[in-house]
N, C-alpha and C positions, 0 to 999 in steps of 0.2 A: 736569554732574557731580553725583552724589549721594554721600552718605556711604557707601552700600553699594558704590559703585564702588571705594572705597579701604580700607574696614574690613570685617572679618568677625568673627563671634562668637568665633572662637578667638583673636582678638587683643584680648581684654578681660581686664583684671586687676581684680577687685572690691576687692582690698585689697593695696596695695603693702607689701612687707616693708621696703623702703628707708626710711631716716629722714633722709638727707642728700641734698643736691642731686646730688652725684656718684654716690651709690648709686642714686638714682632714674634718672639717665641710663643707668647700667649695666643696671638692670632693664628699662628701656624698650628698650634695644638688644637684649637677649636676646629680648624679645617679638617683635621684627621680623626677627631674623636668619634664620629659616627661610623667610621670604618673599622674601629677596633672595639668590639662590644664590651669587653671588661675594663676598658680604659676610661678615665675621667680626664677632663682638661687639666686638672691639677697634677695628675700623675704624668701625663705627657709632657707638661711644662717642666716638671722635675727631671725627667729623663733627658730632655733637651738641654736644660741648664747644667746638669751634671757633665754632659759632654763638653759644653762650652767652657766649663771650669778647667778642663784639661788643656784646651787650646781652642782658639776661635776657629769656627768652621767657615769663616769668610776667607776664601782662598785667593782673593785679589781679582782684578778685572771686573769688579762689580758683582761678583758671585759669592754666594754662601750656600752651603749644603748642611744645614743643621740636621743632625741625625742621632739616633740612639737605638738601643735594643730594649725590648719590653717582654718580660716573660708572659706567656699566655697568648701572645700574638700568633696568629696562624700563618701569616705570610708578610712579605715586605709590602708596605703601603707608602705611597708618595703623594706629595702635594706640591704645587708650584704657585708662587706668588711674586708679585712685582711691586716695586716702589719706584716710580719714575723720578721722584725727588732724591731718593737714596737715603740710607740709614747708616749711622755710624755703628758698624758691627765688629769693630776691632780687626779690620782686615789687615792682612800682612803688608799690603801696599798703602795702607792708611787712607784709602779712597772710599767714598760712600758705596754701600752695597745696594744694588738695585734688583738683582735676580736671586730668588730663593727657591731652592728645591729642598723640601723637608722629607726625611725618610725615617720610618720606624720599622724595625725588623724584629723577628722573633729572637729571643735570647739565645737559642740554640742554632741560629742560622748565620754564622759568621761569614761563610763563603758567599751566600746570597747577598748579604749586606754589602760585602766588598764588591761584588759584581755590579750591584746597583749603583754604588758610589762611582765606580769606574765608568759605567755607561753614561751617567750624568756628566761626569767630568769631560768625557770625550765629546758629548753633545754640545757642551758650552765652550769648547775650545775655540771655535770659529768666531772671530770678532764680528764679522758681518751678520752672523746669525744672532749673536747677542744684541746687536744694534737693531735688528729686525724685531726682536721680541719687545724692544722698548717703544715701538711705534704702533703695535697692534692694539686694538681697542677692547675687544670682547673676550670673555673666557673661551668661547668656541674658537675664535681666531688664534688665540695663544695655544690652545691645545692642539689644533690642527697643524700649526707650524711646528710644534715640538714633535708630533707624530711623523710629519713629513721629513724633518731633519733626522730623526732617529732611524727612519727607514733606509737612509743612505749607508748605514753601517752594517 
């Protein structure tokens, strides 16, 4: 699995308008809703909130990977968004979260879900790459940078 298998350039937000955790989840849900025919924004938000109730998906270093599984979904779908100001997302390091990868996976695809999470975690491990993502301007630039970095693995 590569990032291009689950992410496309039209699912990249260069600057979130949301300033709170709940608002970020809502904006991310709207980003993916068109990719999952049977989903509504409300259902996607509910799936993401349910996962957040278990434990924050903000893993530190300015990264969060909100994710969940939704029955009826055909494949893993991802989106990427950025907040250059950062959002309090209950991160383990208590720092603002700036880079968001959102994932929705089929209910019966635990292995693919975990592979996608691992791929994204590996991609964002490099501090220089994370910093690079914070200075790019357009959705196309961000997407191309993500694809290029992912190709290294």
